[in-house]
C-alpha positions in Angstrom: -20.7 -1.5 -6.0 -21.2 -0.9 -9.7 -20.7 2.9 -9.9 -18.0 5.3 -8.8 -18.1 9.1 -8.1 -15.3 10.8 -10.0 -14.3 14.4 -9.2 -11.9 15.9 -11.8 -11.0 19.5 -11.6 -14.3 21.4 -11.4 -16.4 18.5 -12.8 -18.2 15.6 -11.1 -19.0 12.4 -13.0 -20.5 9.0 -12.3 -18.7 6.0 -13.8 -19.9 2.5 -14.3 -17.5 -0.3 -13.6 -17.2 -2.7 -16.5 -17.3 -5.8 -14.2 -18.6 -8.2 -16.9 -15.8 -7.6 -19.3 -12.9 -6.5 -16.9 -13.7 -8.2 -13.6 -10.1 -8.5 -12.3 -9.3 -4.9 -13.2 -12.4 -3.6 -11.6 -11.8 -5.5 -8.4 -8.2 -4.3 -8.2 -9.3 -0.7 -8.7 -12.1 -0.9 -6.2 -9.6 -2.2 -3.6 -7.5 0.9 -4.2 -10.4 3.3 -3.4 -10.4 6.1 -2.6 -8.0 6.7 -5.5 -6.5 10.1 -5.9 -4.2 11.2 -8.7 -3.6 14.0 -11.2 -4.7 14.3 -14.8 -2.3 15.6 -17.4 -2.8 15.7 -21.1 -1.5 12.8 -23.2 1.5 13.2 -25.6 0.9 10.6 -28.3 -2.7 9.3 -27.9 -4.8 12.2 -29.3 -7.7 13.6 -27.3 -7.2 12.1 -23.9 -5.9 12.8 -20.4 -3.9 10.4 -18.3 -2.7 9.6 -14.8 0.9 8.4 -14.9 1.3 5.9 -12.1 4.9 4.8 -12.5 5.6 1.4 -11.0 2.2 1.0 -9.3 1.1 -2.6 -9.8 -2.6 -3.4 -9.7 -1.7 -7.1 -10.1 -3.7 -7.6 -13.3 -2.9 -8.6 -16.8 -4.8 -7.8 -20.0 -8.6 -8.2 -20.2 -11.0 -6.3 -22.4 -8.0 -4.4 -23.8 -8.4 -1.7 -26.4 -6.2 0.8 -28.2 -9.3 2.9 -29.2 -11.3 4.0 -26.1 -14.4 6.1 -26.9 -15.0 9.4 -25.2 -15.9 8.8 -21.6 -14.1 5.4 -21.4 -11.3 4.8 -19.0 -8.6 2.2 -19.6 -5.9 0.9 -17.3 -2.6 0.0 -18.8 -1.0 -2.5 -16.3 2.6 -1.6 -17.3 5.2 -3.3 -19.4 6.4 -1.4 -22.4 5.5 1.9 -20.7 4.6 2.8 -17.1 1.3 1.9 -15.4 -1.3 4.5 -16.3 -5.0 5.2 -16.5 -6.3 7.0 -19.6 -9.6 8.9 -20.1 -10.5 9.6 -23.7 -12.4 12.8 -24.4 -12.4 12.7 -28.2 -10.6 10.8 -31.0 -7.9 8.6 -29.3 -5.5 5.9 -30.2 -3.6 4.8 -27.1 0.1 5.0 -27.6 3.5 5.8 -26.0 6.8 6.8 -27.5 7.3 3.1 -28.1 4.2 2.9 -30.3 0.6 1.7 -30.0 -0.5 0.2 -26.6 -3.7 -1.4 -25.3 -5.3 -1.0 -21.9 -8.2 -2.6 -20.0 -11.5 -0.7 -20.5 -12.7 -0.9 -16.9 -14.8 2.2 -16.4 -17.3 4.2 -18.5 -18.6 7.6 -17.6 -22.4 7.5 -17.5 -23.3 10.8 -15.9 -21.6 14.0 -16.9 -20.3 12.8 -20.2 -21.2 16.2 -21.7 -18.4 17.7 -19.6 -15.6 15.2 -20.6 -14.6 17.2 -23.7 -14.4 20.4 -21.7 -12.3 18.7 -19.0 -9.9 17.4 -21.6 -9.5 20.8 -23.3 -9.0 22.5 -19.9 -6.2 20.1 -19.0 -4.7 20.7 -22.4 -4.6 24.5 -22.1 -4.4 25.0 -18.3 -2.3 22.1 -17.1 -2.7 19.3 -14.5 -5.9 18.9 -12.5 -6.7 16.7 -9.5 -8.9 13.6 -9.9 -10.5 11.5 -7.2 -12.4 8.2 -7.4 -14.7 7.0 -4.6 -17.8 4.9 -4.1 -20.9 6.5 -5.5 
């Protein structure tokens, strides 16, 4: 499986797993499918939404880590300085927490529906939390 169906609020997307650059993160995430969470707007990172996951442990370290995901890229922060989380950039983003800049594993890229990512982010900003679901495509 190389692609996932993502349903977030009223939008549907297809995301490509970045298996070549983040194989362990992709494998751990696929094992957790279907994955259901809630998107809320970030506080420190700019134009992005995130899924706070508390102490959830995917059992991965850093691979393909970035602090600057592009719109449509998802990163998984495996925990440490801050809680475990998944972040989706919809515009200019520098991944951070109240403790400062962080880096997360870029493991998924939206390849269908990218034109709706900005609208999703703005809707979450102004209207509040939205459900999100990941499943095999």
